[in-house]
N, C-alpha and C positions, 0 to 999 in steps of 0.2 A: 344418193337417191333422195328426192324431195319427199317430205311428209305428205300424206293424203289430205285433200281439201274436200270437205263436204259442203253441200248447199242445203239450207233450210228454208222452206217456204210455208207460210201459214195461209190457209184459205178458209173462207166461210161461204156457204151457199145461203144467202139471205132469203131465198125462195123456198127453202125446205120447210114444209108445214110442221114437222115434228120439232125442228129447231125453234121456229117461231112460237109454237105453243109453250115450250119450255121457257123461252125468253119472256113471254108475256106473263109467266107466273111470278116474275120478279118485277116490282115497280121501281124504276130508277129513282134514286133520291133527287131532291131538288138541286139543280145545278149540274147534274151529271149529263154527259153527252150521249144521247141515244138516237141521234138522227139517222134517217134512212140511208144516207150516203155512206155510213160506216159499214153497211152490210150488203148493199145491192150488188148484183153480179153483172159484169160487162161481157160475159161469155167469150173471153179472149184468153183463157188460161192455157189452152192448148198451144198458143204461140210462145208462151214462156218455155214450155218443154221443147218445142221445136228450136227455139233460139239456143237453149242450153246444149241440146244434142249437136247442133250444127256448129256453134261457135265456141263451146267449152267442152269438147268431148272427153277431156281429161278428168272431169269431175269424178270423185270417188263414189259418193253416195248422195242421193237426194232424199231428205227427210221431209215428207209431206204431212204437215201438221193440220189436223182437221177435228172439228167437233164430233164427226162421225160420218158425215156425208162424203161421198166419193163421186167425182165426175163420171158420168156413164161411159165415157170414152177412154178412161185411164186404165192402162194395163197394170193392175196392182201386183202382178207376178213378175214384173220386170226386175231383173237382178240388181239394178241400181236404185230401186225405189224402196223406201221404208215408210210404210203408212203408220203415222203416229197419232193416235187419238189423245184428246186432252187427258183422259184418265190414265193413259199409259205413262205419263211423266209428271203431270202436275199433281202435287199432294192433294188428297181427297178433301181436306178441309177448305181448299180454295175453290172447289167446284160446286156447281157449274159457274162459268164466267162468260161474260158477253163483252169483255174489254180485251183489247189486244195486249194490254200491258202485263197482266199476269201470265199470259201465254208466252210473251217474249222474255220476260226476266227470269223465267224458269227453264229456258231452253237447254241449259247445261245438264239438266237431268235426263235428257233423251238417252236411252240406252244405245250404246254403240256410236254415239256422235264423236267424230274426230276432233282432236284438240284445235285444229284449224278449221274454221267453218265461216261461210258467208251467209248472212241472213238477208232474205228478200221478203218484202211485202209482196202481196199478189198483184200489185200494180207496177212492179218493176220488171223490166225486160232487158235481155241482152240482144242487141241488134247488129253486132259486128264481131269478128273473131277476137277472142281474149285469151291471154296466157295465164298460167298460174301465178306468174310474177306480177300480174296486174292486181292481185289480191293479197299475196304474201311474198315476202322476200327475206331470205335468211332466217326463216322461222318467225318473222314478225309481220303483223298486219300492215298493209299499205294504207296510208291515210294522209290527210292534209292538216298540217300543224299551223293553223291560223287562228288567232284570237278574233273574237267578234263580240257583239253586244247581244245578250240573251233577250231577243225580241219576243214579246208576248204575242204569239200568232193568233191565239184565240183563248177563250176563257179556261179551257181544260188542257189542250195540248201545250200551249206556251207556258202555263204555270207549271206543268210537270217537268218541262225542260229546265226551267228556272230552279225548281226544287233540286234537280240533279246537279246543277251548277253550285248551289249552296253547299251540298255535300262534298263536292270536289274541293271547294275552298277550305273545308275542315281538315283535309289531309295533305293538301299541296299548297306550297307557297309559290306564287307566280314568278318571282325573281329567281328563285332556286330552280324552278322548272326550266326557265330560259337558259340560265347559266349552265345547267347540267347537260343540255343538248342544244346549243345555239344554232347549229346547222340544220336541225330538224324544224326550227321555228322560222328561220330565214333562209329559205331554199329557193333557187331559181324556178323550180316547178310551179311555185305558187303565183308567179307573175304579179299582176296588179293587186291581187288579193292580199299580198304580203303587206301592203300599205295599211291594212286594217290593224295588223299586229303593231306596226310602227306607231300609229296614231293612238293606240291603247296602252303604249308603254308607260305613260304617267300614272295609270291606275295600278295600285299596288296589289290588287286582287284580280282573280280571273272573272271577267265579266261574261264570258261565254266563248264558244268555239264556232268557227265556220263549219256548218253542217249541211252539205248538199244532201238532198233527200233522195238518196241512192242506196244500193245494197251496202251493208257494213261488214267488214272483215273482223272477226273476233277470235280470240283465244279462249277456249273453254276455261282455262285456268284463271282468266280474268273474272269470270262469273263467280267462281268459287271464292276468290279473294275479296270481291266486293260484298258478296253475301256474308262472309265472315265478319266484315267490318260494319256493315249496315243491315244487319238481320231484321231489326225492328221495322225500319222504313220499307224494306222489300216485302216483309210479311204483310204489312198494312196494305201496300199496293196490291199484293196478290189476293187479299181478301175482298177487294172491291169487285162487285159484280159488273159494274159499268164504270166508264172513265170518271175520275174524280180529280178535282183541282189540287188535292193533297198528294197525288201519285208522284212517282218517278217513272221514267221510261227506260227502254233499252239503251238510250243514249248515255246513261250513267256509266255503262261499261265502255262505250266508245271514248267518253271523256276521260275515264280512268286510264285507259291505254295511252291517250295523248299526254295527259299530265305526268305520267310516270316515264314518258319517253319510250315506251314499249311499242314503237311503230317505225315504219320506214316511209319517208316522204314520197308522195306520188302526185301526178297531175289530176285535175278534175276530168274524169273519163265519161261524164254523162250529163244529162239535162233533165230538170224537173219541168213538167208541163201541168198546169191546172186546166183540166179539160174544159171547164166552163168558160175560161177566159182565152185559152190558147188552142182551141180545137183545131183551127185551120193550120196553124204552124206545126202542131203535133202530127197531124195527119200527113203533111207534106214531108216532114223530116224523118218520119218512120220510113217512108218510101225511099228517101234519099240515103238512108242509113248514115245520117250525119254524125251520130254519136255511138260509142260502144254500148252504153247503157242509157235507158230512159226510165223515168217514172211518170206514169199517167195518173196524176192525183185527182181523185174524184172530188167534185165541188158542186156547189149549187148551180144547176144548169138552167139557163133560160132557153126555152124552145123545146124542140122534140128530142127527148132522151134517146128514144129508139133509133132515130135518124143519126144521131152522133155515135151511138154504139156501132151501128152498121158502118159508118165512115172509118172508125178506128179498125174494125175487123177487116175491111177492104184493104186498108193500108198494110196491115200485117200480112195479109194473103199475098200481096205483091212480092214481099221479100222472103216469106216462109210458106210457100204453097204446098209443100210436100209433107205428109204425115210423118211424125217421128215414130221411133220404135216404142215410145211410151204410150202411143195411141192404139186402141184396138182396131 
């Protein structure tokens, strides 16, 4: 019998006046990321629950992580839902926080969380049937073992990923990583992406990992292991109220699993869309159900935000028109 797999999703209602008031009591330090796109709501969360119920009915538990606000339509008494407020699992000395990073790197503290869990941002959706083996196989997370260059995506997010890569290089030697599990790094599932690893072979250190912006499969034990080794860095990140360029991210746990060979190879099962740039493509491919998973990454949008929001909702409504049992 397979071990249970939980889903964890973090959500913030950027329109909540109480949340805004508390947030405004803290002035972001210079250089921190406090943009509106980090918090605004696309009003499409119900389609996340509909997709989960329809396409992954085997999920054991859904841990819904929130500052305290709850969608008015969510049935909090549903047997599969565990409402988790920040104070329920994040140590008091780190609260309040308005950065996703402390929220994410402390997830292992959630009471009752299964050792196998999948972490979703609230902009990631399941749009086709998926099996448990899409996320875990033989007790190991499914992932893509491809090396890449740690590109600086922006001043805070990219720096935090690079900080995580630096830590990985403290504990893992690239050549030993490959030698220990060669078939995990050069696997047919990776297709042309495998060329990235080949081209980066001359570099003796880990420059980065290929990281599709999609849900991540984690072992809770990985969080404990990394926290034990890098307590100071994780505590520093947890203490930051807003995103900071000195942070690490949840990717440190993903990278640790990859570098230690504690994963099973998989294909890329989804697609990232930047709504500001890819709006039409995203809208059409949701309706076509082209991928098993998608991420609708919020970005600076030119034009009518409300119109684009409606367009995304209409596309979801085409494939998931019926209420789930998670909705009142």
